[in-house]
N, C-alpha and C positions, 0 to 999 in steps of 0.2 A: 464255699467261699470262692472257689475257682470259677464256677459258672456265673456267680454274681459279678466277679471282676470282669469277665468277658462281656457280660451284658452291659454293665456300666460303661466300659470302654467303647463298645459299639454305639451306644446311645450318645455318648459325648462326642464321638467322631462325627456322627450324623448331624448333631446340633452345631458343631463347629463348622462343618462344611456348608451347611445351609446358611449359617450366619455370614460366612465368608462370601458366599455367592450373592446373598442379598445385599450386603454392604458394598460390594465391589472393591474392597480393600484387600489386595493380595497378601499383605503383611499379616492378616488375620489367620492365614493358613498355618502360622506358627502355633496356633492353639491346638492343632492336631497332634502336637508332641505329647500333650497331657494324656489323651486316650491311649496313645502308643506306649507310654510309660506304664500305665495301669495294665494294659494287655501284656506287657513284658513281665511284670510282677506276677500276674495270674498264670502265665505260661510257665514260669519258674516253679510256682507252687504246684501246678498241674503235673509237671515232670517229677517233682519230688514225691508227690502222692502216688504216681504210677509205679514207683520203684520201692514201695513198701508192701510187704506181704505178711500175713498172719496165718499160719498153718497149724492145724491140729492133726496129728497122726501118731498112731501107736503109743498112746498115753503121754505124748509130749506136745508141748506148745512151742512153735518156732516162730520168732519174729525177725524178719530181715528188712534192712533198709539200706539204700545207697544205690547210686547209678554206676559210677566208675569204681569206687571202692565200696565194699559191702561189709556191713556189720550184722552179725547174726547172734541172737540170744535164744537159747533153748532151755525150757523149764519143764520139769516133770509135773504133769497135771495133779498128781496125788499130793504134791508139796505146796500147792497154792492154798493159802490161808485166807487171803482177803483180796477182793476186787473192788476198786473204787472208781466211780465215774464222776468227773467234774465237767460242768458246762457253764460257760459264760452266757449272758443273754443272747449275744450274737450267735454263739454256737447252737443254742437251743432253737433259735429261729431257723437255722440251716440244717438241723438234724445231726450235728456233729458234737464231738466231745473228746475229752482226754481220759484215757483209761490207765489205771495204775494197778499192777498185780504185786501182791506181797507174798513171798514164799518163805518156807522154813529152810534153814540152812544158809550156806554162804552166798548163794546167788542173790538174795535180798529182794530188791525192788526192780520192776520193769515198768517204765512209763512210756506210753504211746500217745501221740498227739494227733488231732484231726481225724478221729475214727468215725466212720459213718454208723449211725444207729448204735451208739455206745452202750446203752442199757441192754439192748438185745444181745450184743456181743458178750457183755459181762455176765448176763444170765446163762448164756450158752456155755461159757467157760466154767462157771460155777457148777452147772449141771454135769458137765463132763468130769470135773474134778471130783465130785461126789461119787461118780461111778468108778473112779479109779482107773 
């Protein structure tokens, strides 16, 4: 979605600039605010995505997110009972999805949004959980 936002904002900026030049009306340059707004939202999502990590090491799965403040969840792979992938139509087109892990015990559920290739990640986690 981030790449899509950058592409849309660049195309809109080019179209608005070309229209402003062709029309000769300098007030039309205000239209450039729309592409910059879209680019700003995309940049925010880009930064948020860059500060999410999913690590598997020593029989544990660790999910960290956050830029300034950080949240970390650690799950034992052997306790994972269910892995669910959910994708909207837009997410399917972009190769993204939401991943939810259910575990035995008090840790419960871990939900992650905007995961690249979520089915492949889910299959890998399940395979590692079976190995223990």
